[in-house]
N, C-alpha and C positions, 0 to 999 in steps of 0.2 A: 702193788697186787698185779700178778702176771697177766698177759693177754686174756691167756686160757681161761684164767678164774674169772676176767670180767666178764669174759663171751659167756660163760655158762652161769653167771650171777644174771646177764642179761636174759639169756634164753628162760632162765626160771622165774624170773621177776615176769616174763611176757606170758609165759604159762597160767601164773598167778590170774594174770588182772583177765584174760580169756575167760578163765574160771568163774570169775565174779561179773561176766559181762551182762550174761543173760542173752536173750535174743532180741533181732531187731523188728519189732512192730509196724516200721514203716510201711511197707507194702501195704498192708491188711488197714492202716491208716487212710492209705490213697485211698483204697476201693469207697472205705467207707464216706470219706470227702465226695468222691464223684457218686454214688448211689444212693446216698440217706440225707434227706431233708432236715431242714431244721427244725422239725416236728416230731423227728424220729420213723417219718415213712421211709418205707423200702423201694426203690426200683429193682423188683426182683427178677425184671427183663434185664438189666442194666447187668446186674451183678452174671446172669446166663450167661451173657454175651462175654462178657470177660473172665469167666469160670478158670480159664487156664492159670489167673493170676492167683486166685481165689485159692485155686489148688496147689500153687507153689509156694504161699504161706501156710497151708498147712502141712505141707512136705517138712516146713522149716522147723513147726511145731512137733511133728512127727519125730523126726530126727534129733531133737535138742529138747529131752526131757527134763526140768528143773533139776538143779544139782545143789547139793547142801550146801556148797559155798555160796549159791545165791542169797543174796537179801531178802527178808519175807516180801519187802515190795516189789523185787523181781517176779517172783512166785508169784504171788496174787495177780500181778497184771498181767503174767503168762497165762493163767487160768480162767481168768475172766474173759480175756482176749479169745482164749481157746472156746471158749463158753461159746461167746458170741457168733465167732466165725464156724464152727461147727452145727450150730443151730440153721446158720444161714446157707451152709451145704446142705443139710438134711432138707429142706425146703426146696432147694433145686432140685434134687435128686428126684423129689416125687412133683416138681413143679408141673403144671398149676394147682394150688388147691387153695382152697378159701378157709382153711383153719387148720394148724397145726395138728391137732385133735384130730382130722380126716388120717393121720399117718399113722398106722397100726391099729388102728379100728375098720373104718372102712377101706381103707386099703389094708389089704390081708398080708401081713408077714407073720410068718410061723413062729409061734413061741414068746410074740408080742406083744403086749397090751397097752403100750402107749409109745408116742412119739422117744419118750425121756427116756425108753429101754430098750431101742433100736443098738443094736452094738455095734456102730458102724467108726468108731474112732481107736485108731492106733497109735500109741505114744509110748517113744522107747520099749517098742514090744509088748507091749501091756494093750490090752483090749478095755475099753472103756464105753459107755453109755453115757448121755449127758446127764442122768441123774447121779452117775457114778462121779463126775466133776463136779456137779453142786453139793450134795449131798456126802459123799465119802471123801472128798479132797477139801474143796473151798470150806464149807460149815464146818466141817472135822477139824482141820488143820489152823482154820483164823477165826480168831473172835471179833469178827468183825460185821455187824448187823448191815452195814452200807453197801455190800454186795448185792442185796436185792434188789437194789435202784440202779445195778449196773448190768444183770445177768439179764436178758432179755428173750423171753420164749418165742418172738415172733407173734404175738397177741396184740390185741387194740389197748387192754386193759394193762399190759405190760408197762412197767418204765420206759422209755422212749429209747431207741437205739441212739445213743451219743453218733453222731458225724466224725469223731476222731477215737482213733484207739487210745486204750491205756497205756499212759507209760511210768515205768516206775519211778522215775524224780517228780511226777507231777500226780501222783496217785491219790491222796490224802485230797488233795485240792480237786480233784475230778469228782470223787465218790462223794465229798460234799456238795458239789455244784450239783451233784446227778440226783442228790436227796433231796435237796431245794427244789428243785425243778419238778420233783415227782409230786411232792406233798403240794404245791403249788398248782398243777394242773386241776383245773377244775372239774374234767371231763373223768378224771381218776379218784379225785381225794376234793370234799367239798367241806370249808370250814366255812360255817355260817354264824356263829358267833362265839364267844370263849366259852358257851356253855354248851354246844351242840356241834357236830363233826361227823360226814358220813366218809369213812374211809375205805380204801382198796381192801379186800380181803386178804390180798400179801399179810397186812397186820394181825389178820385172825389165824389165817394157816403156820407163819413163822413167829407166833406169838411169843414165844420160849427166847427168841432172838432176840427179840426188842424189849424186853422186860426184866433182862437177867443183871440189872445192875440199878433198877428201880421199876416204876409203872410204865404201862405203854404210853401214856398222857406226857411224863416228864419225856421219854424219848421223844415223841412228837414235837413238843415244845423247843427242841433243839434246831427244827428245820421246818416248821410250819410259819405258812404266813400270819396266822391268829395265833397266838398264844392262849391256850385253854385253860379252863379251871379246873383244879383236882378232880370236883366231881362231873367232868363235862359230861356227857351222853355220848357214848360211841356207838353209830349205824354202820352196817357192811353195805358198800357198794356192789351192784350186780359186776359179774368180773364177764367182759366181753371178749370170747377168744378167737374172731374173726382176722384175719391177717392183717398183720400191718403193712399192707401195701399200697404204693402210692396209685 
């Protein structure tokens, strides 16, 4: 093989490898380790002081939208991290607030009814809000109910914000861990016995996601600390929208 052919092969291979590489979530991972504690509580003042680093990460997301050549795990990790990072950015834009629900209601933004409708995200030249990412992309394109334990809406009753970013190579393990942690958190889900549980309203709001391949109880039994009977009584926890701030 000629040197020109060899060089061309190397260039094409390298280009293909880059196309498969996804993006780096390292800087977001470092921020989470620094400003989120083990219980998922967030140091928003710390994030605010280090906001340039957060904005640099968001710029990486904005200029590197998922490509067809990416794996599903690369795409899903991208969108989960994007949702969580942009939620933090939204809070910081309006900080201090006592609840994310103040944004778009108490704080007046024209044509916006809730924080999740605020069009402040630009990825690959497309404008998005948080609802677009969660419902229009993640829930629409990925058959993965565990995302509900990874997407964090900055409220006390939400699943805890992990102090590590999601990475494609560990995504399955991370999603399973987040699911088990959420269900084991007694402030969000109470498993009193095999015959009775009082669980998060997430399971009510997104019921169709959890009973797509069986009953809700069958789904809960995959990750809950106590195995429920098939006829167990299910009640719903009140949802606390207070900010998840340290």
